[in-house]
N, CA, C and O atoms as a MOPAC input file, in Angstrom:
PM7 MOZYME 1SCF
protein

 N      0.84200 1    -1.17200 1     0.00000 1
 C      0.00000 1     0.00000 1     0.00000 1
 C      0.88000 1     1.22600 1     0.00000 1
 O      1.83500 1     1.28300 1     0.77500 1
 N      0.60900 1     2.18700 1    -0.81500 1
 C      1.44500 1     3.35900 1    -0.91500 1
 C      1.43300 1     4.15700 1     0.38200 1
 O      0.41400 1     4.24700 1     1.06600 1
 N      2.58600 1     4.73200 1     0.70200 1
 C      2.67900 1     5.59200 1     1.87700 1
 C      1.91500 1     6.86900 1     1.62200 1
 O      1.83100 1     7.32500 1     0.48100 1
 N      1.35800 1     7.45200 1     2.66000 1
 C      0.54700 1     8.64500 1     2.49500 1
 C      1.38300 1     9.89200 1     2.24200 1
 O      0.91600 1    10.81500 1     1.57400 1
 N      2.60900 1     9.94100 1     2.76000 1
 C      3.36700 1    11.17500 1     2.70500 1
 C      4.55200 1    11.15800 1     1.76000 1
 O      4.85100 1    12.17600 1     1.13600 1
 N      5.22400 1    10.04600 1     1.63900 1
 C      6.49700 1    10.05500 1     0.93600 1
 C      6.56300 1     9.15300 1    -0.28400 1
 O      7.62000 1     9.04000 1    -0.90400 1
 N      5.47400 1     8.51600 1    -0.63900 1
 C      5.50300 1     7.65100 1    -1.80100 1
 C      6.05800 1     6.26100 1    -1.51700 1
 O      6.02600 1     5.39800 1    -2.39400 1
 N      6.56800 1     6.02500 1    -0.30500 1
 C      7.07000 1     4.70600 1     0.06600 1
 C      5.91400 1     3.76900 1     0.33900 1
 O      4.75300 1     4.17900 1     0.36000 1
 N      6.24100 1     2.51700 1     0.54500 1
 C      5.17400 1     1.56600 1     0.85300 1
 C      5.66000 1     0.54100 1     1.86400 1
 O      6.85400 1     0.26500 1     1.98200 1
 N      4.70500 1    -0.01100 1     2.58500 1
 C      4.97200 1    -1.07600 1     3.53600 1
 C      4.66100 1    -2.40000 1     2.84500 1
 O      3.55900 1    -2.60500 1     2.33700 1
 N      5.63200 1    -3.27800 1     2.83400 1
 C      5.45200 1    -4.59100 1     2.23800 1
 C      5.14000 1    -5.59000 1     3.33900 1
 O      5.78800 1    -5.59500 1     4.38500 1
 N      4.15100 1    -6.43000 1     3.10200 1
 C      3.77000 1    -7.46800 1     4.06000 1
 C      4.28900 1    -8.79900 1     3.52500 1
 O      3.91800 1    -9.23000 1     2.43300 1
 N      5.14300 1    -9.43700 1     4.30100 1
 C      5.79300 1   -10.67700 1     3.86100 1
 C      5.14800 1   -11.91100 1     4.49000 1
 O      5.81500 1   -12.91500 1     4.74300 1
 N      3.85100 1   -11.82200 1     4.73600 1
 C      3.12300 1   -12.91300 1     5.38000 1
 C      3.15700 1   -14.18200 1     4.54100 1
 O      3.31600 1   -15.27900 1     5.07700 1
 N      3.01000 1   -14.03900 1     3.24400 1
 C      3.01200 1   -15.21000 1     2.36000 1
 C      4.31900 1   -15.98800 1     2.48700 1
 O      4.31000 1   -17.21700 1     2.56500 1
 N      5.43700 1   -15.27500 1     2.50600 1
 C      6.74500 1   -15.92900 1     2.63200 1
 C      6.87200 1   -16.66800 1     3.96200 1
 O      7.34900 1   -17.80200 1     4.00900 1
 N      6.44100 1   -16.01200 1     5.04500 1
 C      6.53600 1   -16.63200 1     6.36200 1
 C      5.65100 1   -17.87400 1     6.46600 1
 O      6.05500 1   -18.88500 1     7.04000 1
 N      4.44900 1   -17.78900 1     5.91100 1
 C      3.55800 1   -18.95200 1     5.92500 1
 C      4.17700 1   -20.11400 1     5.14400 1
 O      4.12700 1   -21.26200 1     5.58400 1
 N      4.75000 1   -19.81000 1     4.00100 1
 C      5.37300 1   -20.84500 1     3.18300 1
 C      6.54100 1   -21.49200 1     3.92900 1
 O      6.66700 1   -22.71600 1     3.94700 1
 N      7.39500 1   -20.66500 1     4.54400 1
 C      8.54300 1   -21.19100 1     5.28500 1
 C      8.10900 1   -22.11000 1     6.43000 1
 O      8.79700 1   -23.08100 1     6.74600 1
 N      6.97700 1   -21.80100 1     7.04500 1
 C      6.51000 1   -22.57800 1     8.19000 1
 C      5.50100 1   -23.65000 1     7.80400 1
 O      4.95300 1   -24.33900 1     8.66400 1
 N      5.26200 1   -23.78300 1     6.51100 1
 C      4.30500 1   -24.76800 1     5.99800 1
 C      2.95500 1   -24.66100 1     6.71200 1
 O      2.39500 1   -25.64800 1     7.18900 1
 N      2.46000 1   -23.42600 1     6.76600 1
 C      1.19200 1   -23.15200 1     7.42900 1
 C      0.26700 1   -22.47100 1     6.41900 1
 O      0.72100 1   -21.67400 1     5.59800 1
 N     -1.00500 1   -22.77800 1     6.47900 1
 C     -1.95900 1   -22.13000 1     5.58600 1
 C     -2.48800 1   -20.85200 1     6.23100 1
 O     -2.41100 1   -20.66700 1     7.44500 1
 N     -3.01700 1   -19.99100 1     5.40000 1
 C     -3.63400 1   -18.76500 1     5.89100 1
 C     -4.82800 1   -19.10000 1     6.78400 1
 O     -5.06800 1   -18.42600 1     7.78600 1
 N     -5.56100 1   -20.12400 1     6.42300 1
 C     -6.70800 1   -20.56200 1     7.22400 1
 C     -6.26800 1   -21.00700 1     8.60900 1
 O     -6.90400 1   -20.66300 1     9.60500 1
 N     -5.18400 1   -21.76900 1     8.67900 1
 C     -4.67300 1   -22.23800 1     9.96500 1
 C     -4.22600 1   -21.05800 1    10.82500 1
 O     -4.51700 1   -21.01900 1    12.02100 1
 N     -3.52400 1   -20.09900 1    10.22700 1
 C     -3.08400 1   -18.93100 1    10.97700 1
 C     -4.28000 1   -18.12700 1    11.46800 1
 O     -4.28700 1   -17.66500 1    12.60900 1
 N     -5.28600 1   -17.95600 1    10.62500 1
 C     -6.49100 1   -17.21300 1    11.00800 1
 C     -7.14600 1   -17.83900 1    12.23500 1
 O     -7.56200 1   -17.13200 1    13.15400 1
 N     -7.23600 1   -19.15600 1    12.24600 1
 C     -7.82900 1   -19.85700 1    13.39000 1
 C     -6.99000 1   -19.67200 1    14.64800 1
 O     -7.53200 1   -19.47500 1    15.73500 1
 N     -5.67300 1   -19.73400 1    14.50300 1
 C     -4.77900 1   -19.61800 1    15.65800 1
 C     -4.77300 1   -18.22800 1    16.28000 1
 O     -4.64700 1   -18.08900 1    17.49600 1
 N     -4.91000 1   -17.20100 1    15.44900 1
 C     -4.85300 1   -15.82900 1    15.97900 1
 C     -6.23500 1   -15.22800 1    16.21400 1
 O     -6.34900 1   -14.13000 1    16.75800 1
 N     -7.28400 1   -15.93800 1    15.80800 1
 C     -8.64500 1   -15.45900 1    16.05600 1
 C     -9.09100 1   -14.34700 1    15.13200 1
 O     -9.86100 1   -13.47400 1    15.53200 1
 N     -8.61400 1   -14.37100 1    13.89900 1
 C     -9.03600 1   -13.40000 1    12.89200 1
 C     -9.84600 1   -14.11000 1    11.82000 1
 O     -9.73200 1   -15.32300 1    11.64300 1
 N    -10.66100 1   -13.34700 1    11.11000 1
 C    -11.36600 1   -13.94600 1     9.98200 1
 C    -10.36800 1   -14.14200 1     8.84300 1
 O     -9.38000 1   -13.41800 1     8.72700 1
 N    -10.64600 1   -15.11500 1     8.02600 1
 C     -9.80200 1   -15.36500 1     6.86400 1
 C     -9.78400 1   -14.13400 1     5.95400 1
 O     -8.75000 1   -13.80000 1     5.37400 1
 N    -10.91800 1   -13.46900 1     5.83400 1
 C    -11.00600 1   -12.27800 1     4.98000 1
 C    -10.07300 1   -11.17200 1     5.47000 1
 O     -9.36400 1   -10.56100 1     4.67100 1
 N    -10.06900 1   -10.91100 1     6.77900 1
 C     -9.21100 1    -9.85300 1     7.31000 1
 C     -7.73500 1   -10.20100 1     7.17700 1
 O     -6.91500 1    -9.33500 1     6.87100 1
 N     -7.40000 1   -11.44500 1     7.40100 1
 C     -6.00600 1   -11.86000 1     7.26200 1
 C     -5.58400 1   -11.80200 1     5.79400 1
 O     -4.43500 1   -11.48200 1     5.48900 1
 N     -6.49400 1   -12.10500 1     4.90100 1
 C     -6.21300 1   -12.03300 1     3.47500 1
 C     -5.94400 1   -10.59100 1     3.04600 1
 O     -5.06400 1   -10.34300 1     2.22100 1
 N     -6.68600 1    -9.65300 1     3.59400 1
 C     -6.47200 1    -8.23000 1     3.30000 1
 C     -5.07100 1    -7.81700 1     3.73500 1
 O     -4.39500 1    -7.07100 1     3.02800 1
 N     -4.63900 1    -8.29600 1     4.88400 1
 C     -3.29100 1    -8.00200 1     5.36000 1
 C     -2.25800 1    -8.64100 1     4.43500 1
 O     -1.28100 1    -8.00000 1     4.04700 1
 N     -2.47700 1    -9.88400 1     4.09100 1
 C     -1.52900 1   -10.64100 1     3.26500 1
 C     -1.31300 1    -9.98600 1     1.90500 1
 O     -0.19200 1    -9.97400 1     1.39700 1
 N     -2.35500 1    -9.45200 1     1.32200 1
 C     -2.25500 1    -8.85300 1    -0.00900 1
 C     -1.74700 1    -7.41700 1     0.03200 1
 O     -1.57500 1    -6.79300 1    -1.01400 1
 N     -1.50500 1    -6.88700 1     1.23000 1
 C     -0.98400 1    -5.52500 1     1.34200 1
 C     -2.04000 1    -4.45200 1     1.21200 1
 O     -1.70900 1    -3.27900 1     1.03700 1
 N     -3.30600 1    -4.82800 1     1.29400 1
 C     -4.38900 1    -3.85200 1     1.15000 1
 C     -4.84500 1    -3.25600 1     2.47500 1
 O     -5.67600 1    -2.34800 1     2.49400 1
 N     -4.30600 1    -3.76000 1     3.58100 1
 C     -4.68700 1    -3.24000 1     4.89600 1
 C     -4.12000 1    -1.84000 1     5.07900 1
 O     -3.00500 1    -1.55300 1     4.64300 1
 N     -4.87700 1    -0.98200 1     5.71400 1
 C     -4.42100 1     0.38000 1     5.98900 1
 C     -3.81400 1     0.49000 1     7.38200 1
 O     -3.12800 1     1.46600 1     7.68500 1
 N     -4.05900 1    -0.49700 1     8.22500 1
 C     -3.55500 1    -0.47500 1     9.60200 1
 C     -3.56200 1    -1.89500 1    10.14700 1
 O     -4.22400 1    -2.78700 1     9.61500 1
 N     -2.80700 1    -2.07500 1    11.22300 1
 C     -2.82100 1    -3.35500 1    11.93300 1
 C     -2.69200 1    -3.05100 1    13.42100 1
 O     -1.85200 1    -2.24700 1    13.82600 1
 N     -3.51400 1    -3.68700 1    14.21800 1
 C     -3.43100 1    -3.50400 1    15.67100 1
 C     -2.18200 1    -4.19300 1    16.19000 1
 O     -1.77900 1    -5.23900 1    15.68200 1
 N     -1.57300 1    -3.59600 1    17.20800 1
 C     -0.40100 1    -4.21500 1    17.81500 1
 C     -0.74600 1    -5.59100 1    18.36900 1
 O      0.08300 1    -6.49900 1    18.31900 1
 N     -1.95100 1    -5.75800 1    18.89500 1
 C     -2.33900 1    -7.06200 1    19.44300 1
 C     -2.41100 1    -8.11300 1    18.33400 1
 O     -2.06300 1    -9.27200 1    18.55600 1
 N     -2.86100 1    -7.71400 1    17.14700 1
 C     -2.90400 1    -8.62400 1    16.00500 1
 C     -1.49600 1    -8.95300 1    15.54300 1
 O     -1.17800 1   -10.11100 1    15.27000 1
 N     -0.65500 1    -7.93200 1    15.45800 1
 C      0.73900 1    -8.13400 1    15.06000 1
 C      1.44100 1    -9.06900 1    16.04000 1
 O      2.18600 1    -9.95900 1    15.63100 1
 N      1.20200 1    -8.86600 1    17.32800 1
 C      1.81300 1    -9.71800 1    18.35000 1
 C      1.33400 1   -11.16200 1    18.21400 1
 O      2.13100 1   -12.09100 1    18.34100 1
 N      0.04900 1   -11.35700 1    17.95800 1
 C     -0.49900 1   -12.71100 1    17.82100 1
 C      0.08500 1   -13.41500 1    16.59300 1
 O      0.40800 1   -14.60200 1    16.65400 1
 N      0.22000 1   -12.69200 1    15.48800 1
 C      0.80700 1   -13.28200 1    14.27800 1
 C      2.26200 1   -13.65200 1    14.53900 1
 O      2.70900 1   -14.73900 1    14.17300 1
 N      2.99900 1   -12.74000 1    15.17400 1
 C      4.40600 1   -13.02100 1    15.47300 1
 C      4.54800 1   -14.20800 1    16.42400 1
 O      5.47400 1   -15.00800 1    16.29000 1
 N      3.63200 1   -14.31900 1    17.38200 1
 C      3.66700 1   -15.45400 1    18.30900 1
 C      3.47600 1   -16.75800 1    17.56200 1
 O      4.22800 1   -17.71000 1    17.77000 1
 N      2.48600 1   -16.80900 1    16.70100 1
 C      2.16400 1   -18.04700 1    15.99300 1
 C      3.18800 1   -18.40100 1    14.92300 1
 O      3.40100 1   -19.58000 1    14.63700 1
 N      3.82200 1   -17.39800 1    14.33000 1
 C      4.81400 1   -17.66700 1    13.28600 1
 C      6.23600 1   -17.65400 1    13.84000 1
 O      7.20100 1   -17.84300 1    13.09900 1
 N      6.35800 1   -17.43000 1    15.14200 1
 C      7.66500 1   -17.37700 1    15.79400 1
 C      8.60700 1   -16.43900 1    15.04300 1
 O      9.68800 1   -16.83000 1    14.60400 1
 N      8.15700 1   -15.17400 1    14.90900 1
 C      8.94400 1   -14.19400 1    14.17500 1
 C      8.88600 1   -12.84200 1    14.88100 1
 O      8.17500 1   -12.67800 1    15.87300 1
 N      9.62400 1   -11.89700 1    14.37100 1
 C      9.61700 1   -10.52700 1    14.84800 1
 C      8.80500 1    -9.67700 1    13.87400 1
 O      8.65600 1   -10.06200 1    12.71500 1
 N      8.27300 1    -8.52400 1    14.31400 1
 C      7.52200 1    -7.66400 1    13.39000 1
 C      8.31200 1    -7.31500 1    12.12600 1
 O      7.73500 1    -7.20600 1    11.04400 1
 N      9.62000 1    -7.14100 1    12.25800 1
 C     10.44600 1    -6.82600 1    11.09800 1
 C     10.55500 1    -7.96900 1    10.10200 1
 O     10.90800 1    -7.75000 1     8.94300 1
 N     10.25500 1    -9.18600 1    10.54200 1
 C     10.22300 1   -10.33000 1     9.62700 1
 C      8.95800 1   -10.29000 1     8.77700 1
 O      8.92200 1   -10.82600 1     7.66900 1
 N      7.93700 1    -9.65800 1     9.30200 1
 C      6.62600 1    -9.61800 1     8.65800 1
 C      6.43400 1    -8.37900 1     7.79000 1
 O      5.78100 1    -8.44200 1     6.74900 1
 N      7.00600 1    -7.24900 1     8.22100 1
 C      6.81200 1    -5.97300 1     7.53800 1
 C      8.13600 1    -5.39700 1     7.07600 1
 O      9.15400 1    -5.55100 1     7.75100 1
 N      8.12900 1    -4.73900 1     5.93900 1
 C      9.31800 1    -4.06000 1     5.42100 1
 C      8.89300 1    -2.75300 1     4.77600 1
 O      7.77700 1    -2.63000 1     4.27000 1
 N      9.78600 1    -1.78500 1     4.79700 1
 C      9.53400 1    -0.48800 1     4.15000 1
 C     10.26000 1    -0.45600 1     2.82200 1
 O     11.45900 1    -0.72500 1     2.75800 1
 N      9.54800 1    -0.13200 1     1.77200 1
 C     10.14900 1    -0.00600 1     0.44300 1
 C     10.24400 1     1.46900 1     0.10700 1
 O      9.22600 1     2.14000 1    -0.06200 1
 N     11.46400 1     1.97500 1     0.00900 1
 C     11.70900 1     3.37400 1    -0.31400 1
 C     11.86900 1     3.50600 1    -1.82000 1
 O     12.82400 1     2.97100 1    -2.38400 1
 N     10.95400 1     4.20900 1    -2.48700 1
 C     11.03000 1     4.30700 1    -3.93900 1
 C     12.25300 1     5.09600 1    -4.41800 1
 O     12.62000 1     4.99900 1    -5.59000 1
 N     12.88100 1     5.86300 1    -3.54900 1
 C     14.05100 1     6.64200 1    -3.95700 1
 C     15.35400 1     5.91400 1    -3.67000 1
 O     16.42500 1     6.44200 1    -3.96800 1
 N     15.29400 1     4.71400 1    -3.09800 1
 C     16.51000 1     3.98500 1    -2.70500 1
 C     17.37300 1     3.61100 1    -3.90300 1
 O     18.59100 1     3.49900 1    -3.76500 1
 N     16.78800 1     3.41800 1    -5.05000 1
 C     17.55000 1     3.01200 1    -6.22300 1
 C     18.13500 1     4.17400 1    -6.99600 1
 O     18.80000 1     3.96100 1    -8.00900 1
 N     17.90800 1     5.38700 1    -6.55100 1
 C     18.38400 1     6.56500 1    -7.29100 1
 C     19.81700 1     6.90500 1    -6.95400 1
 O     20.36600 1     7.86800 1    -7.49100 1

């Protein structure tokens, strides 16, 4: 999703983490208590926000840090 101020974007690497852990999105949704639809919105990068409690639950279940799940893409980095 594009950044509001600087043109940068936050990348969600949920798909990669799920693949590495051989876990389905459905299984993660059940474990963290989210609907599949809401988790899918996050996975596709269409979410505008994420609660810290949700982020913590995902990190707990995937045994990762928030930085493993989210990354900042600076569009000017290649210049």
